[in-house]
A tleap script that builds the chain and sets N, CA, C and O, in Angstrom:
source leaprc.protein.ff14SB
mol = sequence {
  NMET ASP THR LEU PRO ILE ILE TYR ARG ALA
  TYR GLU LEU TYR LYS LYS ILE ILE GLU ILE
  ASN ALA GLY LEU GLU LYS ARG TRP ARG TYR
  SER LEU GLY ILE SER LEU GLU GLN THR ILE
  LEU GLN LEU LEU GLN GLU ILE ILE MET ALA
  LYS HIE ALA PRO LYS ASN LEU LYS PRO THR
  TYR LEU LEU ARG ALA LEU GLY ASN GLN GLU
  ILE ALA VAL LEU LYS LEU ARG LEU PHE LEU
  GLU LEU SER ILE ALA HIE GLU THR LYS ILE
  SER GLN CYS GLN ALA ILE LEU SER GLU ILE
  GLY ARG MET LEU GLY GLY TRP LEU LYS SER
  LEU GLY ALA CSER
}
set mol.1.N position { 112.240 55.691 67.721 }
set mol.1.CA position { 111.949 57.033 66.748 }
set mol.1.C position { 112.516 57.583 66.448 }
set mol.1.O position { 113.071 58.353 67.232 }
set mol.2.N position { 112.945 57.611 64.424 }
set mol.2.CA position { 114.514 57.539 64.250 }
set mol.2.C position { 114.583 59.545 64.687 }
set mol.2.O position { 113.598 59.809 65.377 }
set mol.3.N position { 115.192 60.422 64.509 }
set mol.3.CA position { 116.265 61.743 64.432 }
set mol.3.C position { 116.116 62.010 62.919 }
set mol.3.O position { 116.725 61.165 62.262 }
set mol.4.N position { 115.299 63.210 61.966 }
set mol.4.CA position { 116.180 63.219 61.166 }
set mol.4.C position { 117.174 63.900 61.114 }
set mol.4.O position { 117.522 64.436 62.166 }
set mol.5.N position { 117.931 64.111 59.968 }
set mol.5.CA position { 119.476 65.070 60.545 }
set mol.5.C position { 119.501 66.298 61.072 }
set mol.5.O position { 120.121 67.005 61.867 }
set mol.6.N position { 118.671 66.289 60.392 }
set mol.6.CA position { 118.125 68.068 60.006 }
set mol.6.C position { 118.031 68.291 61.946 }
set mol.6.O position { 118.899 68.984 62.477 }
set mol.7.N position { 117.068 67.723 62.702 }
set mol.7.CA position { 117.251 67.885 63.977 }
set mol.7.C position { 118.019 67.934 64.657 }
set mol.7.O position { 118.313 68.646 65.618 }
set mol.8.N position { 118.645 66.652 63.877 }
set mol.8.CA position { 120.364 66.309 64.664 }
set mol.8.C position { 121.169 67.814 64.591 }
set mol.8.O position { 121.500 68.418 65.611 }
set mol.9.N position { 121.410 68.285 63.288 }
set mol.9.CA position { 122.204 69.672 62.874 }
set mol.9.C position { 121.508 70.712 64.005 }
set mol.9.O position { 122.124 71.150 64.977 }
set mol.10.N position { 120.504 70.931 63.777 }
set mol.10.CA position { 119.762 71.898 64.950 }
set mol.10.C position { 120.748 71.641 66.375 }
set mol.10.O position { 121.891 72.043 66.591 }
set mol.11.N position { 120.026 70.988 67.059 }
set mol.11.CA position { 120.411 70.640 68.406 }
set mol.11.C position { 121.459 70.719 68.629 }
set mol.11.O position { 121.810 71.282 69.666 }
set mol.12.N position { 122.520 70.107 67.614 }
set mol.12.CA position { 124.063 70.282 67.826 }
set mol.12.C position { 123.848 71.699 67.651 }
set mol.12.O position { 124.260 71.920 68.790 }
set mol.13.N position { 123.578 72.796 67.247 }
set mol.13.CA position { 123.797 74.293 66.954 }
set mol.13.C position { 123.087 74.485 68.206 }
set mol.13.O position { 123.439 75.468 68.859 }
set mol.14.N position { 122.393 73.937 68.562 }
set mol.14.CA position { 121.663 74.871 70.074 }
set mol.14.C position { 122.734 74.714 70.904 }
set mol.14.O position { 123.252 75.816 71.082 }
set mol.15.N position { 123.395 73.703 71.590 }
set mol.15.CA position { 124.203 72.965 72.756 }
set mol.15.C position { 125.883 74.405 72.286 }
set mol.15.O position { 126.406 75.017 73.217 }
set mol.16.N position { 126.370 74.619 70.802 }
set mol.16.CA position { 127.312 75.775 70.583 }
set mol.16.C position { 127.331 76.509 70.948 }
set mol.16.O position { 128.226 77.009 71.630 }
set mol.17.N position { 125.575 77.219 70.426 }
set mol.17.CA position { 125.004 78.630 71.165 }
set mol.17.C position { 125.259 78.351 72.808 }
set mol.17.O position { 126.377 78.573 73.273 }
set mol.18.N position { 124.548 78.027 73.365 }
set mol.18.CA position { 124.580 77.271 74.675 }
set mol.18.C position { 125.789 77.864 74.902 }
set mol.18.O position { 125.938 78.905 75.541 }
set mol.19.N position { 126.802 77.112 74.302 }
set mol.19.CA position { 128.984 77.166 75.089 }
set mol.19.C position { 128.954 79.289 74.662 }
set mol.19.O position { 129.437 80.152 75.395 }
set mol.20.N position { 128.462 79.454 73.732 }
set mol.20.CA position { 129.093 80.858 72.972 }
set mol.20.C position { 128.757 81.757 74.009 }
set mol.20.O position { 129.496 82.714 74.239 }
set mol.21.N position { 127.100 81.441 75.057 }
set mol.21.CA position { 126.808 82.347 75.518 }
set mol.21.C position { 126.942 82.151 77.135 }
set mol.21.O position { 126.621 82.953 78.012 }
set mol.22.N position { 127.581 80.688 77.286 }
set mol.22.CA position { 128.071 80.901 78.831 }
set mol.22.C position { 129.391 82.048 78.744 }
set mol.22.O position { 130.014 82.544 79.683 }
set mol.23.N position { 129.546 82.245 77.419 }
set mol.23.CA position { 131.250 83.035 78.274 }
set mol.23.C position { 130.909 84.223 77.073 }
set mol.23.O position { 131.433 83.932 75.997 }
set mol.24.N position { 130.329 85.175 77.064 }
set mol.24.CA position { 129.814 86.445 76.526 }
set mol.24.C position { 129.423 87.111 78.047 }
set mol.24.O position { 128.955 86.549 79.037 }
set mol.25.N position { 129.865 88.762 77.798 }
set mol.25.CA position { 129.533 89.052 79.082 }
set mol.25.C position { 128.521 89.314 79.509 }
set mol.25.O position { 127.667 89.498 78.641 }
set mol.26.N position { 128.069 89.466 80.914 }
set mol.26.CA position { 126.623 89.938 81.349 }
set mol.26.C position { 125.265 90.433 80.454 }
set mol.26.O position { 124.099 90.040 80.418 }
set mol.27.N position { 126.111 91.620 79.669 }
set mol.27.CA position { 125.656 92.686 79.178 }
set mol.27.C position { 124.982 91.807 77.639 }
set mol.27.O position { 123.789 91.916 77.355 }
set mol.28.N position { 125.750 91.146 76.955 }
set mol.28.CA position { 125.688 91.029 76.131 }
set mol.28.C position { 124.832 89.228 76.109 }
set mol.28.O position { 124.053 88.838 75.239 }
set mol.29.N position { 125.264 88.499 77.231 }
set mol.29.CA position { 124.536 87.363 77.698 }
set mol.29.C position { 122.761 87.868 77.516 }
set mol.29.O position { 122.165 87.389 76.550 }
set mol.30.N position { 122.200 88.561 78.204 }
set mol.30.CA position { 121.010 88.445 78.678 }
set mol.30.C position { 120.480 89.488 77.297 }
set mol.30.O position { 119.309 89.585 77.666 }
set mol.31.N position { 120.494 89.742 76.897 }
set mol.31.CA position { 120.533 90.366 75.585 }
set mol.31.C position { 120.155 89.516 74.208 }
set mol.31.O position { 119.073 88.945 74.076 }
set mol.32.N position { 121.008 89.514 73.387 }
set mol.32.CA position { 121.216 89.422 72.526 }
set mol.32.C position { 121.917 87.063 72.521 }
set mol.32.O position { 121.803 86.045 71.837 }
set mol.33.N position { 122.450 87.481 73.600 }
set mol.33.CA position { 122.583 86.072 74.069 }
set mol.33.C position { 121.061 85.221 73.944 }
set mol.33.O position { 120.637 84.264 73.294 }
set mol.34.N position { 120.706 85.852 74.623 }
set mol.34.CA position { 119.197 84.654 75.084 }
set mol.34.C position { 118.242 84.709 73.567 }
set mol.34.O position { 117.499 83.902 73.007 }
set mol.35.N position { 118.483 85.436 73.410 }
set mol.35.CA position { 117.855 86.254 71.901 }
set mol.35.C position { 117.728 84.960 70.603 }
set mol.35.O position { 116.792 84.411 70.022 }
set mol.36.N position { 119.175 84.868 70.563 }
set mol.36.CA position { 119.640 83.728 69.884 }
set mol.36.C position { 119.564 82.208 70.139 }
set mol.36.O position { 119.505 81.240 69.382 }
set mol.37.N position { 119.584 82.329 71.272 }
set mol.37.CA position { 118.923 80.783 72.003 }
set mol.37.C position { 117.719 80.754 71.764 }
set mol.37.O position { 117.447 79.974 70.852 }
set mol.38.N position { 116.191 81.693 72.547 }
set mol.38.CA position { 115.326 81.425 71.806 }
set mol.38.C position { 114.709 80.934 70.261 }
set mol.38.O position { 113.915 80.080 69.867 }
set mol.39.N position { 115.567 82.002 69.640 }
set mol.39.CA position { 115.785 81.531 67.597 }
set mol.39.C position { 115.705 80.214 67.683 }
set mol.39.O position { 114.748 79.540 67.303 }
set mol.40.N position { 116.807 79.773 68.235 }
set mol.40.CA position { 117.323 78.397 67.774 }
set mol.40.C position { 116.531 77.667 68.208 }
set mol.40.O position { 116.396 76.960 67.209 }
set mol.41.N position { 115.643 77.110 69.174 }
set mol.41.CA position { 114.436 76.899 69.891 }
set mol.41.C position { 113.356 76.368 69.669 }
set mol.41.O position { 112.657 75.372 69.861 }
set mol.42.N position { 113.499 78.253 68.765 }
set mol.42.CA position { 112.087 78.667 67.525 }
set mol.42.C position { 111.759 77.798 66.725 }
set mol.42.O position { 110.631 77.375 66.472 }
set mol.43.N position { 113.457 77.301 66.004 }
set mol.43.CA position { 113.464 77.080 64.885 }
set mol.43.C position { 113.438 75.460 64.767 }
set mol.43.O position { 113.044 74.935 63.725 }
set mol.44.N position { 113.884 74.670 65.903 }
set mol.44.CA position { 113.677 73.029 66.375 }
set mol.44.C position { 112.936 72.971 66.517 }
set mol.44.O position { 112.659 71.779 66.385 }
set mol.45.N position { 111.722 73.745 66.887 }
set mol.45.CA position { 110.437 73.522 67.964 }
set mol.45.C position { 109.313 73.144 66.250 }
set mol.45.O position { 108.631 72.145 66.023 }
set mol.46.N position { 109.569 74.587 65.208 }
set mol.46.CA position { 109.023 74.836 64.112 }
set mol.46.C position { 109.682 72.831 63.382 }
set mol.46.O position { 108.892 72.014 62.909 }
set mol.47.N position { 110.746 72.661 63.486 }
set mol.47.CA position { 110.866 71.650 62.775 }
set mol.47.C position { 110.518 70.631 63.193 }
set mol.47.O position { 110.598 69.585 62.550 }
set mol.48.N position { 110.104 70.717 64.239 }
set mol.48.CA position { 109.912 68.652 64.707 }
set mol.48.C position { 108.643 69.341 64.408 }
set mol.48.O position { 108.405 69.335 63.200 }
set mol.49.N position { 107.790 69.910 65.102 }
set mol.49.CA position { 105.905 70.504 63.837 }
set mol.49.C position { 106.535 69.938 62.952 }
set mol.49.O position { 106.632 68.711 62.976 }
set mol.50.N position { 107.154 70.739 61.892 }
set mol.50.CA position { 106.727 69.616 60.539 }
set mol.50.C position { 107.105 68.543 60.609 }
set mol.50.O position { 106.517 67.990 59.679 }
set mol.51.N position { 107.926 67.558 61.259 }
set mol.51.CA position { 108.218 66.240 61.768 }
set mol.51.C position { 106.999 65.292 61.477 }
set mol.51.O position { 106.653 64.383 60.722 }
set mol.52.N position { 106.572 66.028 62.495 }
set mol.52.CA position { 105.023 65.617 62.556 }
set mol.52.C position { 103.661 66.122 62.153 }
set mol.52.O position { 102.696 65.769 62.831 }
set mol.53.N position { 103.529 66.741 61.342 }
set mol.53.CA position { 102.733 66.960 60.741 }
set mol.53.C position { 102.376 66.389 59.550 }
set mol.53.O position { 103.146 65.714 58.866 }
set mol.54.N position { 101.136 66.654 59.251 }
set mol.54.CA position { 100.651 66.009 57.983 }
set mol.54.C position { 101.083 67.043 56.338 }
set mol.54.O position { 100.945 68.171 55.864 }
set mol.55.N position { 101.617 65.790 56.036 }
set mol.55.CA position { 101.908 66.408 54.799 }
set mol.55.C position { 101.500 67.600 54.308 }
set mol.55.O position { 102.364 68.351 53.855 }
set mol.56.N position { 100.366 67.932 54.302 }
set mol.56.CA position { 99.259 69.574 54.280 }
set mol.56.C position { 100.054 70.634 54.581 }
set mol.56.O position { 100.651 71.543 54.006 }
set mol.57.N position { 99.801 70.082 56.018 }
set mol.57.CA position { 101.082 71.665 56.869 }
set mol.57.C position { 102.817 71.391 56.988 }
set mol.57.O position { 103.638 72.101 57.568 }
set mol.58.N position { 102.970 70.547 56.486 }
set mol.58.CA position { 104.657 70.766 56.667 }
set mol.58.C position { 105.124 72.142 55.827 }
set mol.58.O position { 105.931 72.925 56.329 }
set mol.59.N position { 104.710 72.297 54.888 }
set mol.59.CA position { 105.430 73.399 54.701 }
set mol.59.C position { 104.469 74.964 55.412 }
set mol.59.O position { 104.693 75.965 54.730 }
set mol.60.N position { 104.126 75.052 55.845 }
set mol.60.CA position { 103.534 75.551 57.103 }
set mol.60.C position { 104.867 76.220 57.708 }
set mol.60.O position { 105.517 77.168 57.266 }
set mol.61.N position { 105.106 75.317 59.028 }
set mol.61.CA position { 105.943 74.613 59.443 }
set mol.61.C position { 107.363 74.952 58.697 }
set mol.61.O position { 107.950 75.935 59.150 }
set mol.62.N position { 107.617 74.670 58.253 }
set mol.62.CA position { 109.081 74.652 56.966 }
set mol.62.C position { 109.416 76.172 56.699 }
set mol.62.O position { 110.589 76.539 56.628 }
set mol.63.N position { 108.252 77.134 56.537 }
set mol.63.CA position { 108.121 77.948 56.328 }
set mol.63.C position { 108.614 78.923 57.877 }
set mol.63.O position { 109.720 79.452 57.979 }
set mol.64.N position { 108.055 78.958 58.438 }
set mol.64.CA position { 108.483 79.277 59.681 }
set mol.64.C position { 109.690 78.785 60.407 }
set mol.64.O position { 110.010 79.083 61.558 }
set mol.65.N position { 110.284 78.034 59.629 }
set mol.65.CA position { 111.540 76.990 60.328 }
set mol.65.C position { 112.557 78.452 59.241 }
set mol.65.O position { 113.383 79.169 59.806 }
set mol.66.N position { 112.316 78.559 58.105 }
set mol.66.CA position { 113.132 78.960 57.324 }
set mol.66.C position { 113.106 80.664 57.946 }
set mol.66.O position { 113.973 81.537 57.996 }
set mol.67.N position { 112.097 80.626 58.241 }
set mol.67.CA position { 112.105 82.655 58.928 }
set mol.67.C position { 112.639 82.630 60.055 }
set mol.67.O position { 113.100 83.753 60.259 }
set mol.68.N position { 112.914 81.669 61.275 }
set mol.68.CA position { 113.639 81.653 61.764 }
set mol.68.C position { 115.333 81.665 61.784 }
set mol.68.O position { 116.046 82.506 62.331 }
set mol.69.N position { 115.774 80.422 60.985 }
set mol.69.CA position { 116.548 80.489 60.096 }
set mol.69.C position { 117.587 81.398 60.097 }
set mol.69.O position { 118.720 81.348 60.575 }
set mol.70.N position { 116.789 82.519 59.261 }
set mol.70.CA position { 117.370 83.769 58.846 }
set mol.70.C position { 117.318 84.578 60.029 }
set mol.70.O position { 118.516 84.844 60.127 }
set mol.71.N position { 116.836 85.082 60.872 }
set mol.71.CA position { 117.035 85.420 61.933 }
set mol.71.C position { 117.693 85.630 62.849 }
set mol.71.O position { 117.719 86.650 63.537 }
set mol.72.N position { 118.452 84.434 62.979 }
set mol.72.CA position { 119.765 83.473 63.235 }
set mol.72.C position { 121.113 84.098 62.572 }
set mol.72.O position { 122.249 84.479 62.853 }
set mol.73.N position { 120.437 83.981 61.780 }
set mol.73.CA position { 121.845 83.756 60.670 }
set mol.73.C position { 122.242 85.411 60.387 }
set mol.73.O position { 123.291 85.629 59.781 }
set mol.74.N position { 121.239 86.785 60.915 }
set mol.74.CA position { 121.763 87.738 60.808 }
set mol.74.C position { 121.980 88.332 62.667 }
set mol.74.O position { 122.510 89.364 63.077 }
set mol.75.N position { 121.188 86.945 63.612 }
set mol.75.CA position { 122.075 87.802 65.121 }
set mol.75.C position { 123.343 87.023 65.406 }
set mol.75.O position { 123.802 87.254 66.524 }
set mol.76.N position { 124.253 85.863 64.419 }
set mol.76.CA position { 125.206 86.139 64.181 }
set mol.76.C position { 125.930 86.441 63.969 }
set mol.76.O position { 126.984 86.367 64.601 }
set mol.77.N position { 125.653 87.117 62.594 }
set mol.77.CA position { 126.729 88.487 62.292 }
set mol.77.C position { 126.546 89.560 63.082 }
set mol.77.O position { 127.306 90.526 63.021 }
set mol.78.N position { 125.554 89.502 63.877 }
set mol.78.CA position { 125.800 90.874 64.948 }
set mol.78.C position { 126.823 89.981 65.967 }
set mol.78.O position { 128.031 90.160 65.809 }
set mol.79.N position { 126.590 89.483 66.508 }
set mol.79.CA position { 127.818 89.141 66.966 }
set mol.79.C position { 129.040 88.800 66.714 }
set mol.79.O position { 129.701 88.228 67.579 }
set mol.80.N position { 129.550 89.089 65.496 }
set mol.80.CA position { 130.919 88.878 64.990 }
set mol.80.C position { 130.517 90.863 64.336 }
set mol.80.O position { 131.376 91.745 64.327 }
set mol.81.N position { 129.848 90.950 64.131 }
set mol.81.CA position { 130.555 92.432 63.843 }
set mol.81.C position { 130.581 93.558 64.982 }
set mol.81.O position { 130.982 94.721 65.032 }
set mol.82.N position { 129.950 92.650 65.897 }
set mol.82.CA position { 130.395 93.723 67.823 }
set mol.82.C position { 131.138 92.989 68.442 }
set mol.82.O position { 131.054 92.977 69.670 }
set mol.83.N position { 132.436 91.851 67.514 }
set mol.83.CA position { 133.036 91.301 68.281 }
set mol.83.C position { 132.580 90.828 69.586 }
set mol.83.O position { 133.139 91.308 70.572 }
set mol.84.N position { 131.735 90.040 69.737 }
set mol.84.CA position { 131.840 89.641 71.403 }
set mol.84.C position { 131.118 88.663 71.405 }
set mol.84.O position { 130.023 88.490 71.940 }
set mol.85.N position { 132.014 87.713 70.522 }
set mol.85.CA position { 132.569 86.417 70.760 }
set mol.85.C position { 133.589 85.929 70.023 }
set mol.85.O position { 134.281 86.703 69.362 }
set mol.86.N position { 133.823 84.589 70.033 }
set mol.86.CA position { 135.337 84.409 69.208 }
set mol.86.C position { 134.769 84.067 67.438 }
set mol.86.O position { 133.874 83.334 67.016 }
set mol.87.N position { 135.663 84.888 66.796 }
set mol.87.CA position { 134.725 83.869 65.061 }
set mol.87.C position { 135.389 83.049 65.096 }
set mol.87.O position { 136.444 83.527 64.679 }
set mol.88.N position { 135.585 81.843 65.362 }
set mol.88.CA position { 136.100 80.573 65.028 }
set mol.88.C position { 134.223 80.137 65.121 }
set mol.88.O position { 133.282 79.909 64.360 }
set mol.89.N position { 134.520 80.222 66.551 }
set mol.89.CA position { 132.791 79.242 67.152 }
set mol.89.C position { 131.521 80.262 66.135 }
set mol.89.O position { 131.169 79.559 65.188 }
set mol.90.N position { 130.906 81.452 66.111 }
set mol.90.CA position { 130.713 82.243 65.181 }
set mol.90.C position { 130.538 81.087 63.873 }
set mol.90.O position { 129.594 80.358 63.567 }
set mol.91.N position { 131.906 81.288 63.265 }
set mol.91.CA position { 132.021 80.892 61.654 }
set mol.91.C position { 130.908 79.130 61.614 }
set mol.91.O position { 130.180 78.586 60.784 }
set mol.92.N position { 131.258 78.901 62.663 }
set mol.92.CA position { 131.016 77.165 63.424 }
set mol.92.C position { 129.199 77.154 62.999 }
set mol.92.O position { 128.519 76.537 62.180 }
set mol.93.N position { 129.002 77.899 63.753 }
set mol.93.CA position { 127.529 78.325 63.837 }
set mol.93.C position { 126.946 78.435 62.540 }
set mol.93.O position { 125.853 77.899 62.360 }
set mol.94.N position { 127.574 79.123 61.492 }
set mol.94.CA position { 126.462 79.625 60.682 }
set mol.94.C position { 126.989 79.341 59.683 }
set mol.94.O position { 126.781 79.781 58.552 }
set mol.95.N position { 128.246 78.019 60.293 }
set mol.95.CA position { 128.203 76.359 58.362 }
set mol.95.C position { 127.093 75.816 58.884 }
set mol.95.O position { 126.175 75.637 58.083 }
set mol.96.N position { 126.854 75.388 60.409 }
set mol.96.CA position { 125.583 74.861 60.512 }
set mol.96.C position { 123.706 75.659 60.169 }
set mol.96.O position { 122.734 75.286 59.511 }
set mol.97.N position { 123.989 76.762 60.968 }
set mol.97.CA position { 123.091 77.548 60.145 }
set mol.97.C position { 122.382 77.315 58.082 }
set mol.97.O position { 121.363 77.042 57.447 }
set mol.98.N position { 123.501 77.593 57.941 }
set mol.98.CA position { 123.845 78.055 55.933 }
set mol.98.C position { 123.247 76.034 55.831 }
set mol.98.O position { 122.312 75.791 55.068 }
set mol.99.N position { 124.004 74.630 56.783 }
set mol.99.CA position { 123.603 73.517 55.652 }
set mol.99.C position { 121.995 73.677 56.781 }
set mol.99.O position { 121.433 72.653 56.393 }
set mol.100.N position { 121.241 74.150 57.599 }
set mol.100.CA position { 119.594 73.253 58.076 }
set mol.100.C position { 119.239 74.747 56.996 }
set mol.100.O position { 118.142 74.756 57.554 }
set mol.101.N position { 119.186 75.596 56.305 }
set mol.101.CA position { 118.416 76.035 55.731 }
set mol.101.C position { 118.645 75.917 54.056 }
set mol.101.O position { 118.105 76.538 53.140 }
set mol.102.N position { 119.908 74.614 54.046 }
set mol.102.CA position { 119.807 73.954 52.417 }
set mol.102.C position { 118.324 72.950 52.843 }
set mol.102.O position { 117.240 72.825 52.273 }
set mol.103.N position { 118.914 72.327 54.156 }
set mol.103.CA position { 118.405 70.911 54.003 }
set mol.103.C position { 116.754 71.568 54.495 }
set mol.103.O position { 115.991 70.648 54.201 }
set mol.104.N position { 116.139 72.413 54.933 }
set mol.104.CA position { 114.570 73.252 54.665 }
set mol.104.C position { 114.096 73.239 53.351 }
set mol.104.O position { 113.150 72.639 52.840 }
set mol.105.N position { 115.235 74.301 52.730 }
set mol.105.CA position { 115.343 74.054 51.046 }
set mol.105.C position { 114.328 72.909 50.469 }
set mol.105.O position { 113.172 72.748 50.079 }
set mol.106.N position { 115.823 72.083 50.730 }
set mol.106.CA position { 115.261 70.488 50.185 }
set mol.106.C position { 114.086 70.177 50.263 }
set mol.106.O position { 113.227 70.294 49.389 }
set mol.107.N position { 113.988 69.786 51.257 }
set mol.107.CA position { 112.507 69.679 52.530 }
set mol.107.C position { 110.735 70.570 51.585 }
set mol.107.O position { 109.717 70.231 50.982 }
set mol.108.N position { 111.321 71.575 51.991 }
set mol.108.CA position { 110.243 72.388 51.189 }
set mol.108.C position { 109.871 71.679 49.764 }
set mol.108.O position { 108.853 71.258 49.215 }
set mol.109.N position { 111.563 71.804 49.409 }
set mol.109.CA position { 110.745 71.354 47.477 }
set mol.109.C position { 110.214 69.915 46.942 }
set mol.109.O position { 109.616 69.651 45.899 }
set mol.110.N position { 110.743 68.847 48.290 }
set mol.110.CA position { 110.749 67.852 48.098 }
set mol.110.C position { 108.826 67.928 48.155 }
set mol.110.O position { 108.014 67.099 47.745 }
set mol.111.N position { 108.633 69.092 48.744 }
set mol.111.CA position { 106.277 69.013 49.321 }
set mol.111.C position { 106.022 69.606 48.031 }
set mol.111.O position { 104.859 69.683 47.633 }
set mol.112.N position { 107.056 70.066 47.281 }
set mol.112.CA position { 106.302 71.219 45.754 }
set mol.112.C position { 106.033 72.109 47.058 }
set mol.112.O position { 105.450 71.472 47.935 }
set mol.113.N position { 106.186 72.802 47.226 }
set mol.113.CA position { 106.107 74.037 47.884 }
set mol.113.C position { 107.530 74.583 47.536 }
set mol.113.O position { 108.607 73.987 47.582 }
set mol.114.N position { 107.240 75.939 47.158 }
set mol.114.CA position { 108.650 77.627 46.416 }
set mol.114.C position { 108.603 77.367 47.798 }
set mol.114.O position { 109.296 78.025 48.574 }
savepdb mol mol.pdb
quit
């Protein structure tokens, strides 16, 4: 079975988030860190569901994925504002999330949805 590039990028992002969470203080790891991990997993789940869904249902999953992507962006911004993780690692994750957002937008556009 082929893995879509967007799934691969989301998986890579999840691995980076796990790595970041491992270095967080306990206070942040079990609140914001776990919350971000769950958001990324939900994003990945929606992308995989869209991959396997009939064409008429794909936009629904992609819109949910876009919502999770946007929430993850906000949580990463909070990581930066609170200075709870290394800025370079957060910037790398933000770049991947931005790329995922572009991929999701392109996929939605190709389906004729807006």
